[in-house]
C-alpha positions as CSV (number, residue, x, y, z in Angstrom):
1,M,-3.2,97.9,119.0
2,T,-3.1,101.6,119.9
3,K,0.0,100.9,122.0
4,L,1.6,99.0,119.1
5,L,0.9,101.9,116.6
6,S,2.1,104.6,118.9
7,G,5.3,102.5,119.4
8,Y,5.7,102.3,115.7
9,N,5.1,106.0,115.4
10,R,8.0,106.5,117.9
11,F,10.1,104.2,115.7
12,L,9.5,106.4,112.7
13,Q,10.1,109.6,114.7
14,A,13.5,108.2,115.9
15,K,14.4,107.6,112.2
16,I,13.6,111.2,111.4
17,Q,15.6,112.4,114.4
18,E,18.5,110.3,113.1
19,G,18.4,112.5,109.9
20,M,16.1,110.5,107.7
21,K,13.8,112.7,105.5
22,F,10.1,112.5,106.4
23,A,9.2,111.2,103.0
24,D,11.7,108.4,103.3
25,A,10.4,107.5,106.8
26,A,6.9,107.3,105.5
27,K,8.0,104.7,103.0
28,L,9.4,102.5,105.8
29,W,6.0,100.9,106.3
30,D,6.7,98.6,103.4
31,T,10.3,97.6,104.3
32,E,11.9,94.6,105.9
33,E,13.2,96.8,108.7
34,S,9.7,98.0,109.5
35,F,8.3,94.5,109.2
36,N,10.9,93.1,111.6
37,W,10.2,95.9,114.1
38,L,6.5,95.1,114.0
39,I,7.2,91.4,114.5
40,D,9.5,92.1,117.4
41,N,6.9,94.4,119.0
42,V,3.6,92.7,118.5
43,P,2.1,92.2,121.9
44,E,2.7,88.7,123.2
45,G,-0.3,86.5,122.6
46,I,-2.0,88.6,119.9
47,I,-1.3,86.2,117.1
48,S,-2.3,83.1,119.1
49,A,-5.4,84.9,120.3
50,Y,-6.3,85.7,116.7
51,L,-5.7,82.1,115.6
52,N,-7.9,80.9,118.5
53,W,-10.7,83.3,117.6
54,Y,-10.7,82.9,113.8
55,P,-11.6,79.3,113.4
56,T,-14.3,79.5,116.1
57,D,-16.3,82.3,114.4
58,K,-18.4,79.8,112.4
59,K,-21.0,82.4,111.4
60,Q,-18.4,84.7,109.9
61,I,-16.7,81.8,108.1
62,E,-20.0,80.5,106.7
63,R,-21.0,84.0,105.6
64,R,-17.7,84.5,103.8
65,E,-17.8,81.0,102.3
66,N,-21.3,81.4,101.0
67,L,-21.5,85.1,100.1
68,F,-21.2,84.6,96.3
69,R,-21.5,80.8,96.1
70,D,-24.9,80.9,94.3
71,I,-24.3,84.2,92.5
72,I,-21.0,83.5,90.7
73,T,-22.1,80.5,88.6
74,R,-22.1,80.1,84.9
75,Q,-25.9,79.8,84.8
76,N,-26.5,82.8,87.0
77,V,-24.0,85.2,85.4
78,A,-25.2,84.2,81.9
79,G,-28.9,84.5,82.8
80,L,-29.1,87.8,84.7
81,A,-30.9,90.7,83.0
82,K,-28.6,93.5,82.1
83,E,-29.4,95.8,85.0
84,E,-29.2,92.9,87.4
85,F,-25.9,91.8,86.0
86,V,-24.4,95.3,86.4
87,E,-25.7,95.5,89.9
88,T,-24.4,92.1,90.8
89,M,-20.9,92.9,89.5
90,F,-21.0,96.3,91.3
91,R,-21.9,94.6,94.6
92,F,-19.2,91.9,94.0
93,A,-16.6,94.6,93.5
94,K,-17.9,96.9,96.3
95,E,-17.6,94.0,98.8
96,G,-14.2,93.0,97.4
97,G,-15.7,89.6,96.5
98,G,-16.1,89.0,100.2
99,I,-12.3,88.8,100.5
100,Q,-10.6,92.2,100.3
101,S,-11.5,95.6,101.7
102,G,-11.6,98.8,99.9
103,G,-13.7,97.7,96.9
104,Y,-16.2,100.5,97.6
105,R,-13.6,103.0,96.5
106,T,-13.7,102.0,92.8
107,A,-16.9,99.9,92.5
108,G,-18.8,102.8,91.0
109,L,-16.1,103.4,88.4
110,L,-16.1,99.7,87.5
111,R,-19.9,99.9,87.2
112,K,-19.5,102.6,84.6
113,A,-16.9,100.6,82.7
114,I,-19.2,97.6,82.7
115,E,-22.2,99.7,81.5
116,A,-20.1,100.8,78.5
117,D,-20.1,97.2,77.2
118,I,-22.3,95.0,79.3
119,E,-22.4,92.0,77.0
120,G,-18.7,92.2,76.3
121,F,-17.9,92.2,80.0
122,R,-20.4,89.4,80.6
123,G,-18.7,87.3,77.9
124,F,-15.3,88.0,79.3
125,I,-16.2,86.9,82.9
126,L,-17.9,83.8,81.6
127,E,-14.7,82.6,80.0
128,P,-13.1,81.1,83.2
129,F,-16.0,78.7,83.5
130,E,-14.7,77.0,80.3
131,K,-12.2,74.1,80.9
132,D,-10.0,75.3,78.0
133,C,-9.9,78.9,79.2
134,D,-6.4,80.4,78.7
135,V,-6.0,81.9,82.2
136,A,-2.8,83.8,81.4
137,D,-4.5,85.4,78.4
138,W,-7.6,86.1,80.5
139,L,-5.6,87.8,83.2
140,E,-3.7,89.8,80.7
141,R,-6.9,91.0,79.1
142,S,-8.4,91.8,82.6
143,R,-5.9,94.6,82.7
144,E,-7.9,96.3,79.9
145,V,-11.0,96.5,82.0
146,K,-10.7,99.6,84.0
147,Y,-11.1,99.1,87.8
148,F,-11.0,95.3,87.5
149,G,-7.6,94.9,89.0
150,K,-5.6,91.7,89.7
151,G,-7.0,91.5,93.2
152,I,-10.7,91.5,92.2
153,A,-9.9,89.5,89.0
154,T,-8.3,86.7,91.0
155,I,-11.0,86.8,93.6
156,Y,-13.5,86.4,90.9
157,L,-11.5,83.4,89.5
158,N,-11.4,81.9,93.0
159,W,-15.2,82.1,93.2
160,V,-15.5,80.4,89.8
161,D,-13.4,77.5,91.0
162,K,-11.6,77.6,94.4
163,N,-9.7,74.4,93.6
164,R,-8.4,75.8,90.3
165,Y,-7.7,79.5,90.9
166,S,-5.8,81.1,93.8
167,I,-6.2,84.7,94.9
168,L,-3.3,87.0,94.2
169,N,-3.0,90.6,95.0
170,N,-0.3,93.1,96.2
171,K,-0.7,91.9,99.8
172,T,-0.1,88.3,98.9
173,H,2.9,89.3,96.8
174,D,4.4,91.5,99.5
175,A,3.8,89.0,102.3
176,L,5.4,86.2,100.3
177,K,8.4,88.4,99.6
178,K,8.7,89.3,103.3
179,L,8.6,85.7,104.2
180,G,11.6,85.2,102.0
181,F,10.1,83.8,98.9
182,K,11.6,85.1,95.6
183,I,8.9,86.3,93.4
184,P,9.9,86.4,89.7
185,S,8.6,89.2,87.5
186,G,5.4,88.0,85.8
187,A,4.6,85.7,88.7
188,F,1.1,87.0,88.8
189,L,0.3,85.4,85.5
190,N,2.6,82.4,85.9
191,C,1.1,81.4,89.3
192,Q,-2.5,81.5,87.9
193,H,-1.5,79.7,84.8
194,Q,0.1,76.9,86.7
195,N,-3.0,76.6,88.9
196,G,-5.3,76.5,85.9
């Protein structure tokens, strides 16, 4: 991996030497040219090695599959004492719902937002358990909850019902675009609504 990253660093340095501004070169990470360079230079066998490793790590898969299974339930979320509820949602955000990294950066801020209206937030996150929940409206309103972004919001929905709600975040969006899928504006809400 170090070899790959140092090669990528040389790729960026070459762009700068060709006259590209440093700030523009730094933005290359999120471009098709950069993506293609990485695909062309990934060491042979790294993807197949990963695919061989991933499905065989049963303990890791079980841990991830069960991390919040008994926690994100209608009965549990509704029945937790206020302090326990806040701590549970803090932990959920901090651990990125067991799916995404980086939750620790804003989990404390989300905790403060929840503490400002514990019962309002509890009522809000109980809504997706209802069969008639308007998911598009719920996701739109999730934007009003500071530090409860679309990534953690859709991870939460996925824990509510994996068969009904998919996980969408910037990484999903960017990966689909790089794979050639056209993502219309508003797709975040539309995809969830169609799944619901």
